[in-house]
Phi, psi and omega in degrees: 000135179258167177305317180296323177297316180297313179299315180301314181294315181292319178300317179297317179298317182279350182060048177228170178283155178297329179297336180287349180258063178266193178305135179086000179296139179174186181303126177079354181249322185261141180308136177070359180265087178247189184296325177292318178296325179300316178296318179295323177296318179296323176293321177299316180302320181288314184288314187271327187246356179070024181250120180260133179244125177296142181305327180290344182258006183306316182293329179299325184253040180262019174215156186298320181301313181293324179295312182295321177299317180298309183296317182294327180279333181272342184275000000 
């Protein structure tokens, strides 16, 4: 999985353009990325990328940079 794949999937889930997922994108900062979307993103990571995130770590992965680092290191 590439960085672009991750952005494409998250943008589609959030129903925003890929350009809206720039540096600093994350929970409470990016349009449509609220707590419910955060849970959906974590489910997406597991289903599409095979990466499971423990509930205790949800806040750690509440921004695009941490998500892409996680997926790229686990893939």
